[in-house]
PDB file of N, CA, C and O in Angstrom:
ATOM      1  N   UNK A   1     -17.391   5.997  -2.777  1.00  0.00           N
ATOM      2  CA  UNK A   1     -17.774   4.593  -2.792  1.00  0.00           C
ATOM      3  C   UNK A   1     -17.564   4.011  -1.389  1.00  0.00           C
ATOM      4  O   UNK A   1     -16.607   4.358  -0.697  1.00  0.00           O
ATOM      5  N   UNK A   2     -18.457   3.140  -0.993  1.00  0.00           N
ATOM      6  CA  UNK A   2     -18.408   2.526   0.337  1.00  0.00           C
ATOM      7  C   UNK A   2     -17.250   1.527   0.417  1.00  0.00           C
ATOM      8  O   UNK A   2     -16.977   0.797  -0.535  1.00  0.00           O
ATOM      9  N   UNK A   3     -16.573   1.509   1.575  1.00  0.00           N
ATOM     10  CA  UNK A   3     -15.482   0.566   1.800  1.00  0.00           C
ATOM     11  C   UNK A   3     -15.924  -0.451   2.851  1.00  0.00           C
ATOM     12  O   UNK A   3     -16.323  -0.087   3.957  1.00  0.00           O
ATOM     13  N   UNK A   4     -15.847  -1.720   2.488  1.00  0.00           N
ATOM     14  CA  UNK A   4     -16.167  -2.814   3.416  1.00  0.00           C
ATOM     15  C   UNK A   4     -14.866  -3.573   3.694  1.00  0.00           C
ATOM     16  O   UNK A   4     -13.900  -3.465   2.939  1.00  0.00           O
ATOM     17  N   UNK A   5     -14.857  -4.330   4.771  1.00  0.00           N
ATOM     18  CA  UNK A   5     -13.642  -5.041   5.192  1.00  0.00           C
ATOM     19  C   UNK A   5     -13.933  -6.520   5.409  1.00  0.00           C
ATOM     20  O   UNK A   5     -14.922  -6.879   6.048  1.00  0.00           O
ATOM     21  N   UNK A   6     -13.066  -7.372   4.875  1.00  0.00           N
ATOM     22  CA  UNK A   6     -13.191  -8.806   5.143  1.00  0.00           C
ATOM     23  C   UNK A   6     -12.788  -9.045   6.597  1.00  0.00           C
ATOM     24  O   UNK A   6     -12.125  -8.205   7.204  1.00  0.00           O
ATOM     25  N   UNK A   7     -13.181 -10.170   7.147  1.00  0.00           N
ATOM     26  CA  UNK A   7     -12.781 -10.502   8.510  1.00  0.00           C
ATOM     27  C   UNK A   7     -11.260 -10.590   8.613  1.00  0.00           C
ATOM     28  O   UNK A   7     -10.672 -10.168   9.609  1.00  0.00           O
ATOM     29  N   UNK A   8     -10.639 -11.135   7.590  1.00  0.00           N
ATOM     30  CA  UNK A   8      -9.178 -11.231   7.555  1.00  0.00           C
ATOM     31  C   UNK A   8      -8.550  -9.832   7.635  1.00  0.00           C
ATOM     32  O   UNK A   8      -7.617  -9.609   8.406  1.00  0.00           O
ATOM     33  N   UNK A   9      -9.067  -8.900   6.839  1.00  0.00           N
ATOM     34  CA  UNK A   9      -8.525  -7.544   6.841  1.00  0.00           C
ATOM     35  C   UNK A   9      -8.684  -6.885   8.203  1.00  0.00           C
ATOM     36  O   UNK A   9      -7.754  -6.245   8.692  1.00  0.00           O
ATOM     37  N   UNK A  10      -9.847  -7.033   8.817  1.00  0.00           N
ATOM     38  CA  UNK A  10     -10.076  -6.434  10.137  1.00  0.00           C
ATOM     39  C   UNK A  10      -9.123  -6.995  11.185  1.00  0.00           C
ATOM     40  O   UNK A  10      -8.620  -6.260  12.035  1.00  0.00           O
ATOM     41  N   UNK A  11      -8.882  -8.292  11.120  1.00  0.00           N
ATOM     42  CA  UNK A  11      -7.961  -8.927  12.069  1.00  0.00           C
ATOM     43  C   UNK A  11      -6.529  -8.415  11.853  1.00  0.00           C
ATOM     44  O   UNK A  11      -5.828  -8.097  12.813  1.00  0.00           O
ATOM     45  N   UNK A  12      -6.105  -8.340  10.594  1.00  0.00           N
ATOM     46  CA  UNK A  12      -4.755  -7.859  10.299  1.00  0.00           C
ATOM     47  C   UNK A  12      -4.609  -6.386  10.682  1.00  0.00           C
ATOM     48  O   UNK A  12      -3.559  -5.982  11.181  1.00  0.00           O
ATOM     49  N   UNK A  13      -5.637  -5.589  10.458  1.00  0.00           N
ATOM     50  CA  UNK A  13      -5.590  -4.176  10.831  1.00  0.00           C
ATOM     51  C   UNK A  13      -5.434  -4.036  12.347  1.00  0.00           C
ATOM     52  O   UNK A  13      -4.685  -3.184  12.826  1.00  0.00           O
ATOM     53  N   UNK A  14      -6.135  -4.865  13.083  1.00  0.00           N
ATOM     54  CA  UNK A  14      -6.042  -4.824  14.539  1.00  0.00           C
ATOM     55  C   UNK A  14      -4.627  -5.228  14.978  1.00  0.00           C
ATOM     56  O   UNK A  14      -4.011  -4.557  15.806  1.00  0.00           O
ATOM     57  N   UNK A  15      -4.125  -6.327  14.416  1.00  0.00           N
ATOM     58  CA  UNK A  15      -2.786  -6.816  14.776  1.00  0.00           C
ATOM     59  C   UNK A  15      -1.694  -5.808  14.432  1.00  0.00           C
ATOM     60  O   UNK A  15      -0.732  -5.639  15.181  1.00  0.00           O
ATOM     61  N   UNK A  16      -1.853  -5.148  13.300  1.00  0.00           N
ATOM     62  CA  UNK A  16      -0.811  -4.251  12.787  1.00  0.00           C
ATOM     63  C   UNK A  16      -1.054  -2.789  13.145  1.00  0.00           C
ATOM     64  O   UNK A  16      -0.291  -1.906  12.753  1.00  0.00           O
ATOM     65  N   UNK A  17      -2.126  -2.546  13.895  1.00  0.00           N
ATOM     66  CA  UNK A  17      -2.485  -1.191  14.334  1.00  0.00           C
ATOM     67  C   UNK A  17      -2.630  -0.234  13.150  1.00  0.00           C
ATOM     68  O   UNK A  17      -2.051   0.852  13.131  1.00  0.00           O
ATOM     69  N   UNK A  18      -3.416  -0.665  12.166  1.00  0.00           N
ATOM     70  CA  UNK A  18      -3.699   0.153  10.989  1.00  0.00           C
ATOM     71  C   UNK A  18      -5.157   0.592  11.083  1.00  0.00           C
ATOM     72  O   UNK A  18      -6.050  -0.243  11.231  1.00  0.00           O
ATOM     73  N   UNK A  19      -5.397   1.883  11.000  1.00  0.00           N
ATOM     74  CA  UNK A  19      -6.754   2.416  11.152  1.00  0.00           C
ATOM     75  C   UNK A  19      -7.530   2.368   9.834  1.00  0.00           C
ATOM     76  O   UNK A  19      -6.951   2.301   8.750  1.00  0.00           O
ATOM     77  N   UNK A  20      -8.850   2.404   9.962  1.00  0.00           N
ATOM     78  CA  UNK A  20      -9.707   2.468   8.775  1.00  0.00           C
ATOM     79  C   UNK A  20      -9.457   3.763   8.011  1.00  0.00           C
ATOM     80  O   UNK A  20      -9.549   3.791   6.784  1.00  0.00           O
ATOM     81  N   UNK A  21      -9.142   4.830   8.730  1.00  0.00           N
ATOM     82  CA  UNK A  21      -8.863   6.114   8.085  1.00  0.00           C
ATOM     83  C   UNK A  21      -7.625   6.026   7.202  1.00  0.00           C
ATOM     84  O   UNK A  21      -7.599   6.580   6.104  1.00  0.00           O
ATOM     85  N   UNK A  22      -6.604   5.330   7.683  1.00  0.00           N
ATOM     86  CA  UNK A  22      -5.379   5.163   6.906  1.00  0.00           C
ATOM     87  C   UNK A  22      -5.632   4.305   5.662  1.00  0.00           C
ATOM     88  O   UNK A  22      -5.105   4.594   4.587  1.00  0.00           O
ATOM     89  N   UNK A  23      -6.429   3.266   5.813  1.00  0.00           N
ATOM     90  CA  UNK A  23      -6.789   2.412   4.669  1.00  0.00           C
ATOM     91  C   UNK A  23      -7.556   3.233   3.635  1.00  0.00           C
ATOM     92  O   UNK A  23      -7.268   3.154   2.441  1.00  0.00           O
ATOM     93  N   UNK A  24      -8.529   4.020   4.090  1.00  0.00           N
ATOM     94  CA  UNK A  24      -9.320   4.849   3.181  1.00  0.00           C
ATOM     95  C   UNK A  24      -8.442   5.863   2.454  1.00  0.00           C
ATOM     96  O   UNK A  24      -8.625   6.094   1.259  1.00  0.00           O
ATOM     97  N   UNK A  25      -7.495   6.464   3.158  1.00  0.00           N
ATOM     98  CA  UNK A  25      -6.577   7.430   2.547  1.00  0.00           C
ATOM     99  C   UNK A  25      -5.754   6.761   1.448  1.00  0.00           C
ATOM    100  O   UNK A  25      -5.565   7.332   0.373  1.00  0.00           O
ATOM    101  N   UNK A  26      -5.275   5.569   1.717  1.00  0.00           N
ATOM    102  CA  UNK A  26      -4.477   4.837   0.727  1.00  0.00           C
ATOM    103  C   UNK A  26      -5.308   4.536  -0.524  1.00  0.00           C
ATOM    104  O   UNK A  26      -4.815   4.667  -1.644  1.00  0.00           O
ATOM    105  N   UNK A  27      -6.550   4.140  -0.335  1.00  0.00           N
ATOM    106  CA  UNK A  27      -7.417   3.816  -1.473  1.00  0.00           C
ATOM    107  C   UNK A  27      -7.787   5.083  -2.249  1.00  0.00           C
ATOM    108  O   UNK A  27      -7.784   5.072  -3.480  1.00  0.00           O
ATOM    109  N   UNK A  28      -8.099   6.162  -1.555  1.00  0.00           N
ATOM    110  CA  UNK A  28      -8.573   7.384  -2.208  1.00  0.00           C
ATOM    111  C   UNK A  28      -7.460   8.229  -2.813  1.00  0.00           C
ATOM    112  O   UNK A  28      -7.672   8.899  -3.824  1.00  0.00           O
ATOM    113  N   UNK A  29      -6.264   8.204  -2.198  1.00  0.00           N
ATOM    114  CA  UNK A  29      -5.153   9.029  -2.676  1.00  0.00           C
ATOM    115  C   UNK A  29      -3.850   8.224  -2.731  1.00  0.00           C
ATOM    116  O   UNK A  29      -2.886   8.574  -2.050  1.00  0.00           O
ATOM    117  N   UNK A  30      -3.809   7.161  -3.522  1.00  0.00           N
ATOM    118  CA  UNK A  30      -2.600   6.318  -3.553  1.00  0.00           C
ATOM    119  C   UNK A  30      -1.431   7.008  -4.251  1.00  0.00           C
ATOM    120  O   UNK A  30      -1.624   7.852  -5.127  1.00  0.00           O
ATOM    121  N   UNK A  31      -0.227   6.639  -3.852  1.00  0.00           N
ATOM    122  CA  UNK A  31       0.970   7.078  -4.564  1.00  0.00           C
ATOM    123  C   UNK A  31       1.210   6.163  -5.764  1.00  0.00           C
ATOM    124  O   UNK A  31       1.833   6.554  -6.752  1.00  0.00           O
ATOM    125  N   UNK A  32       0.701   4.941  -5.654  1.00  0.00           N
ATOM    126  CA  UNK A  32       0.824   3.964  -6.739  1.00  0.00           C
ATOM    127  C   UNK A  32      -0.366   3.013  -6.641  1.00  0.00           C
ATOM    128  O   UNK A  32      -0.772   2.622  -5.547  1.00  0.00           O
ATOM    129  N   UNK A  33      -0.913   2.652  -7.783  1.00  0.00           N
ATOM    130  CA  UNK A  33      -2.036   1.721  -7.809  1.00  0.00           C
ATOM    131  C   UNK A  33      -1.860   0.801  -9.009  1.00  0.00           C
ATOM    132  O   UNK A  33      -1.446   1.235 -10.084  1.00  0.00           O
ATOM    133  N   UNK A  34      -2.180  -0.484  -8.811  1.00  0.00           N
ATOM    134  CA  UNK A  34      -2.054  -1.423  -9.924  1.00  0.00           C
ATOM    135  C   UNK A  34      -3.118  -2.500  -9.833  1.00  0.00           C
ATOM    136  O   UNK A  34      -3.589  -2.855  -8.753  1.00  0.00           O
ATOM    137  N   UNK A  35      -3.478  -3.005 -10.998  1.00  0.00           N
ATOM    138  CA  UNK A  35      -4.471  -4.054 -11.060  1.00  0.00           C
ATOM    139  C   UNK A  35      -3.779  -5.404 -10.983  1.00  0.00           C
ATOM    140  O   UNK A  35      -2.802  -5.656 -11.689  1.00  0.00           O
ATOM    141  N   UNK A  36      -4.293  -6.266 -10.123  1.00  0.00           N
ATOM    142  CA  UNK A  36      -3.813  -7.638  -9.998  1.00  0.00           C
ATOM    143  C   UNK A  36      -4.890  -8.545 -10.593  1.00  0.00           C
ATOM    144  O   UNK A  36      -5.871  -8.050 -11.148  1.00  0.00           O
ATOM    145  N   UNK A  37      -4.726  -9.841 -10.488  1.00  0.00           N
ATOM    146  CA  UNK A  37      -5.781 -10.743 -10.939  1.00  0.00           C
ATOM    147  C   UNK A  37      -6.982 -10.615 -10.008  1.00  0.00           C
ATOM    148  O   UNK A  37      -6.905 -10.995  -8.839  1.00  0.00           O
ATOM    149  N   UNK A  38      -8.065 -10.094 -10.507  1.00  0.00           N
ATOM    150  CA  UNK A  38      -9.325  -9.956  -9.773  1.00  0.00           C
ATOM    151  C   UNK A  38      -9.238  -9.067  -8.531  1.00  0.00           C
ATOM    152  O   UNK A  38     -10.126  -9.123  -7.681  1.00  0.00           O
ATOM    153  N   UNK A  39      -8.199  -8.256  -8.407  1.00  0.00           N
ATOM    154  CA  UNK A  39      -8.054  -7.370  -7.248  1.00  0.00           C
ATOM    155  C   UNK A  39      -7.175  -6.186  -7.636  1.00  0.00           C
ATOM    156  O   UNK A  39      -6.661  -6.111  -8.752  1.00  0.00           O
ATOM    157  N   UNK A  40      -7.016  -5.275  -6.701  1.00  0.00           N
ATOM    158  CA  UNK A  40      -6.185  -4.095  -6.896  1.00  0.00           C
ATOM    159  C   UNK A  40      -5.253  -3.943  -5.707  1.00  0.00           C
ATOM    160  O   UNK A  40      -5.576  -4.346  -4.589  1.00  0.00           O
ATOM    161  N   UNK A  41      -4.084  -3.351  -5.967  1.00  0.00           N
ATOM    162  CA  UNK A  41      -3.141  -3.043  -4.884  1.00  0.00           C
ATOM    163  C   UNK A  41      -2.853  -1.552  -4.963  1.00  0.00           C
ATOM    164  O   UNK A  41      -2.495  -1.031  -6.020  1.00  0.00           O
ATOM    165  N   UNK A  42      -3.013  -0.869  -3.830  1.00  0.00           N
ATOM    166  CA  UNK A  42      -2.631   0.537  -3.780  1.00  0.00           C
ATOM    167  C   UNK A  42      -1.598   0.712  -2.678  1.00  0.00           C
ATOM    168  O   UNK A  42      -1.591   0.003  -1.672  1.00  0.00           O
ATOM    169  N   UNK A  43      -0.725   1.690  -2.912  1.00  0.00           N
ATOM    170  CA  UNK A  43       0.398   1.939  -2.007  1.00  0.00           C
ATOM    171  C   UNK A  43       0.429   3.425  -1.695  1.00  0.00           C
ATOM    172  O   UNK A  43       0.262   4.262  -2.582  1.00  0.00           O
ATOM    173  N   UNK A  44       0.644   3.740  -0.429  1.00  0.00           N
ATOM    174  CA  UNK A  44       0.718   5.138   0.016  1.00  0.00           C
ATOM    175  C   UNK A  44       1.885   5.284   0.972  1.00  0.00           C
ATOM    176  O   UNK A  44       2.007   4.519   1.928  1.00  0.00           O
ATOM    177  N   UNK A  45       2.758   6.275   0.717  1.00  0.00           N
ATOM    178  CA  UNK A  45       3.887   6.532   1.602  1.00  0.00           C
ATOM    179  C   UNK A  45       3.388   7.279   2.833  1.00  0.00           C
ATOM    180  O   UNK A  45       2.696   8.290   2.723  1.00  0.00           O
ATOM    181  N   UNK A  46       3.746   6.772   3.995  1.00  0.00           N
ATOM    182  CA  UNK A  46       3.417   7.385   5.276  1.00  0.00           C
ATOM    183  C   UNK A  46       4.720   7.466   6.069  1.00  0.00           C
ATOM    184  O   UNK A  46       5.227   6.451   6.547  1.00  0.00           O
ATOM    185  N   UNK A  47       5.259   8.680   6.207  1.00  0.00           N
ATOM    186  CA  UNK A  47       6.544   8.888   6.881  1.00  0.00           C
ATOM    187  C   UNK A  47       7.625   8.034   6.228  1.00  0.00           C
ATOM    188  O   UNK A  47       7.897   8.213   5.040  1.00  0.00           O
ATOM    189  N   UNK A  48       8.254   7.111   6.960  1.00  0.00           N
ATOM    190  CA  UNK A  48       9.334   6.302   6.400  1.00  0.00           C
ATOM    191  C   UNK A  48       8.870   4.895   6.014  1.00  0.00           C
ATOM    192  O   UNK A  48       9.695   4.003   5.818  1.00  0.00           O
ATOM    193  N   UNK A  49       7.559   4.697   5.905  1.00  0.00           N
ATOM    194  CA  UNK A  49       7.000   3.393   5.534  1.00  0.00           C
ATOM    195  C   UNK A  49       5.959   3.568   4.436  1.00  0.00           C
ATOM    196  O   UNK A  49       5.609   4.688   4.063  1.00  0.00           O
ATOM    197  N   UNK A  50       5.477   2.452   3.932  1.00  0.00           N
ATOM    198  CA  UNK A  50       4.360   2.477   3.003  1.00  0.00           C
ATOM    199  C   UNK A  50       3.254   1.586   3.565  1.00  0.00           C
ATOM    200  O   UNK A  50       3.516   0.579   4.224  1.00  0.00           O
ATOM    201  N   UNK A  51       2.022   1.979   3.289  1.00  0.00           N
ATOM    202  CA  UNK A  51       0.893   1.114   3.596  1.00  0.00           C
ATOM    203  C   UNK A  51       0.454   0.512   2.270  1.00  0.00           C
ATOM    204  O   UNK A  51       0.346   1.208   1.261  1.00  0.00           O
ATOM    205  N   UNK A  52       0.204  -0.783   2.289  1.00  0.00           N
ATOM    206  CA  UNK A  52      -0.255  -1.502   1.099  1.00  0.00           C
ATOM    207  C   UNK A  52      -1.641  -2.035   1.406  1.00  0.00           C
ATOM    208  O   UNK A  52      -1.855  -2.667   2.441  1.00  0.00           O
ATOM    209  N   UNK A  53      -2.584  -1.780   0.506  1.00  0.00           N
ATOM    210  CA  UNK A  53      -3.955  -2.259   0.668  1.00  0.00           C
ATOM    211  C   UNK A  53      -4.315  -3.074  -0.569  1.00  0.00           C
ATOM    212  O   UNK A  53      -4.165  -2.608  -1.698  1.00  0.00           O
ATOM    213  N   UNK A  54      -4.788  -4.289  -0.342  1.00  0.00           N
ATOM    214  CA  UNK A  54      -5.285  -5.150  -1.415  1.00  0.00           C
ATOM    215  C   UNK A  54      -6.800  -5.174  -1.291  1.00  0.00           C
ATOM    216  O   UNK A  54      -7.337  -5.472  -0.224  1.00  0.00           O
ATOM    217  N   UNK A  55      -7.486  -4.859  -2.383  1.00  0.00           N
ATOM    218  CA  UNK A  55      -8.949  -4.822  -2.331  1.00  0.00           C
ATOM    219  C   UNK A  55      -9.541  -5.266  -3.661  1.00  0.00           C
ATOM    220  O   UNK A  55      -8.859  -5.303  -4.685  1.00  0.00           O
ATOM    221  N   UNK A  56     -10.821  -5.600  -3.619  1.00  0.00           N
ATOM    222  CA  UNK A  56     -11.536  -5.920  -4.849  1.00  0.00           C
ATOM    223  C   UNK A  56     -12.775  -5.045  -4.919  1.00  0.00           C
ATOM    224  O   UNK A  56     -13.265  -4.550  -3.903  1.00  0.00           O
ATOM    225  N   UNK A  57     -13.272  -4.863  -6.131  1.00  0.00           N
ATOM    226  CA  UNK A  57     -14.431  -4.017  -6.333  1.00  0.00           C
ATOM    227  C   UNK A  57     -15.634  -4.889  -6.656  1.00  0.00           C
ATOM    228  O   UNK A  57     -15.574  -5.757  -7.526  1.00  0.00           O
ATOM    229  N   UNK A  58     -16.722  -4.646  -5.946  1.00  0.00           N
ATOM    230  CA  UNK A  58     -17.978  -5.360  -6.189  1.00  0.00           C
ATOM    231  C   UNK A  58     -19.107  -4.355  -6.262  1.00  0.00           C
ATOM    232  O   UNK A  58     -19.391  -3.659  -5.287  1.00  0.00           O
ATOM    233  N   UNK A  59     -19.745  -4.277  -7.401  1.00  0.00           N
ATOM    234  CA  UNK A  59     -20.877  -3.367  -7.624  1.00  0.00           C
ATOM    235  C   UNK A  59     -20.622  -1.991  -7.043  1.00  0.00           C
ATOM    236  O   UNK A  59     -19.861  -1.213  -7.618  1.00  0.00           O
ATOM    237  N   UNK A  60     -21.243  -1.671  -5.912  1.00  0.00           N
ATOM    238  CA  UNK A  60     -21.180  -0.314  -5.358  1.00  0.00           C
ATOM    239  C   UNK A  60     -20.262  -0.190  -4.147  1.00  0.00           C
ATOM    240  O   UNK A  60     -20.364   0.780  -3.396  1.00  0.00           O
ATOM    241  N   UNK A  61     -19.352  -1.171  -3.943  1.00  0.00           N
ATOM    242  CA  UNK A  61     -18.458  -1.076  -2.798  1.00  0.00           C
ATOM    243  C   UNK A  61     -17.098  -1.687  -3.096  1.00  0.00           C
ATOM    244  O   UNK A  61     -16.943  -2.506  -4.002  1.00  0.00           O
ATOM    245  N   UNK A  62     -16.116  -1.262  -2.305  1.00  0.00           N
ATOM    246  CA  UNK A  62     -14.779  -1.830  -2.355  1.00  0.00           C
ATOM    247  C   UNK A  62     -14.623  -2.713  -1.134  1.00  0.00           C
ATOM    248  O   UNK A  62     -14.997  -2.314  -0.031  1.00  0.00           O
ATOM    249  N   UNK A  63     -14.080  -3.899  -1.311  1.00  0.00           N
ATOM    250  CA  UNK A  63     -13.881  -4.824  -0.199  1.00  0.00           C
ATOM    251  C   UNK A  63     -12.381  -4.996   0.037  1.00  0.00           C
ATOM    252  O   UNK A  63     -11.658  -5.521  -0.810  1.00  0.00           O
ATOM    253  N   UNK A  64     -11.935  -4.542   1.203  1.00  0.00           N
ATOM    254  CA  UNK A  64     -10.524  -4.663   1.561  1.00  0.00           C
ATOM    255  C   UNK A  64     -10.258  -6.116   1.947  1.00  0.00           C
ATOM    256  O   UNK A  64     -10.920  -6.666   2.828  1.00  0.00           O
ATOM    257  N   UNK A  65      -9.283  -6.731   1.279  1.00  0.00           N
ATOM    258  CA  UNK A  65      -8.931  -8.127   1.525  1.00  0.00           C
ATOM    259  C   UNK A  65      -7.870  -8.216   2.613  1.00  0.00           C
ATOM    260  O   UNK A  65      -7.983  -9.016   3.542  1.00  0.00           O
ATOM    261  N   UNK A  66      -6.831  -7.379   2.488  1.00  0.00           N
ATOM    262  CA  UNK A  66      -5.782  -7.330   3.511  1.00  0.00           C
ATOM    263  C   UNK A  66      -5.044  -6.016   3.402  1.00  0.00           C
ATOM    264  O   UNK A  66      -5.177  -5.295   2.413  1.00  0.00           O
ATOM    265  N   UNK A  67      -4.272  -5.710   4.416  1.00  0.00           N
ATOM    266  CA  UNK A  67      -3.450  -4.508   4.423  1.00  0.00           C
ATOM    267  C   UNK A  67      -2.250  -4.723   5.332  1.00  0.00           C
ATOM    268  O   UNK A  67      -2.328  -5.450   6.323  1.00  0.00           O
ATOM    269  N   UNK A  68      -1.144  -4.084   4.984  1.00  0.00           N
ATOM    270  CA  UNK A  68       0.059  -4.211   5.801  1.00  0.00           C
ATOM    271  C   UNK A  68       0.962  -3.012   5.592  1.00  0.00           C
ATOM    272  O   UNK A  68       0.799  -2.255   4.635  1.00  0.00           O
ATOM    273  N   UNK A  69       1.910  -2.849   6.489  1.00  0.00           N
ATOM    274  CA  UNK A  69       2.916  -1.797   6.412  1.00  0.00           C
ATOM    275  C   UNK A  69       4.248  -2.413   6.024  1.00  0.00           C
ATOM    276  O   UNK A  69       4.524  -3.567   6.348  1.00  0.00           O
ATOM    277  N   UNK A  70       5.071  -1.642   5.331  1.00  0.00           N
ATOM    278  CA  UNK A  70       6.401  -2.112   4.949  1.00  0.00           C
ATOM    279  C   UNK A  70       7.370  -0.928   4.967  1.00  0.00           C
ATOM    280  O   UNK A  70       6.986   0.214   4.717  1.00  0.00           O
ATOM    281  N   UNK A  71       8.619  -1.226   5.264  1.00  0.00           N
ATOM    282  CA  UNK A  71       9.663  -0.201   5.197  1.00  0.00           C
ATOM    283  C   UNK A  71      10.385  -0.247   3.841  1.00  0.00           C
ATOM    284  O   UNK A  71      11.326   0.515   3.617  1.00  0.00           O
ATOM    285  N   UNK A  72       9.956  -1.121   2.954  1.00  0.00           N
ATOM    286  CA  UNK A  72      10.610  -1.303   1.646  1.00  0.00           C
ATOM    287  C   UNK A  72      10.009  -0.345   0.617  1.00  0.00           C
ATOM    288  O   UNK A  72       9.287  -0.763  -0.287  1.00  0.00           O
ATOM    289  N   UNK A  73      10.317   0.939   0.768  1.00  0.00           N
ATOM    290  CA  UNK A  73       9.768   1.968  -0.107  1.00  0.00           C
ATOM    291  C   UNK A  73      10.114   1.734  -1.573  1.00  0.00           C
ATOM    292  O   UNK A  73       9.248   1.853  -2.440  1.00  0.00           O
ATOM    293  N   UNK A  74      11.368   1.403  -1.859  1.00  0.00           N
ATOM    294  CA  UNK A  74      11.791   1.201  -3.256  1.00  0.00           C
ATOM    295  C   UNK A  74      11.033   0.053  -3.914  1.00  0.00           C
ATOM    296  O   UNK A  74      10.664   0.138  -5.086  1.00  0.00           O
ATOM    297  N   UNK A  75      10.805  -1.006  -3.172  1.00  0.00           N
ATOM    298  CA  UNK A  75      10.115  -2.173  -3.714  1.00  0.00           C
ATOM    299  C   UNK A  75       8.708  -1.823  -4.181  1.00  0.00           C
ATOM    300  O   UNK A  75       8.278  -2.254  -5.251  1.00  0.00           O
ATOM    301  N   UNK A  76       8.000  -1.046  -3.385  1.00  0.00           N
ATOM    302  CA  UNK A  76       6.599  -0.764  -3.673  1.00  0.00           C
ATOM    303  C   UNK A  76       6.347   0.510  -4.464  1.00  0.00           C
ATOM    304  O   UNK A  76       5.287   0.643  -5.077  1.00  0.00           O
ATOM    305  N   UNK A  77       7.281   1.448  -4.469  1.00  0.00           N
ATOM    306  CA  UNK A  77       7.047   2.713  -5.165  1.00  0.00           C
ATOM    307  C   UNK A  77       7.896   2.905  -6.415  1.00  0.00           C
ATOM    308  O   UNK A  77       7.845   3.969  -7.031  1.00  0.00           O
ATOM    309  N   UNK A  78       8.669   1.904  -6.800  1.00  0.00           N
ATOM    310  CA  UNK A  78       9.500   2.020  -8.018  1.00  0.00           C
ATOM    311  C   UNK A  78       8.725   1.645  -9.245  1.00  0.00           C
ATOM    312  O   UNK A  78       9.264   1.684 -10.351  1.00  0.00           O
TER     313      UNK A  78
END
């Protein structure tokens, strides 16, 4: 499925130095995934941190809303 990015997500990815490849990996092979109101959150452990991606699904594509890194592994993977 095609992955598109909101302007907000692209700006945050640039600020936080998160690549599109890392976002795609998190979406395609998450360690944890959950449905939120009208969106989804996926979490992937990368070394000693986790990447969190919030996205929504529209017809034939996924739209990344935002993404960030966190060192709080227990919070996101428990």
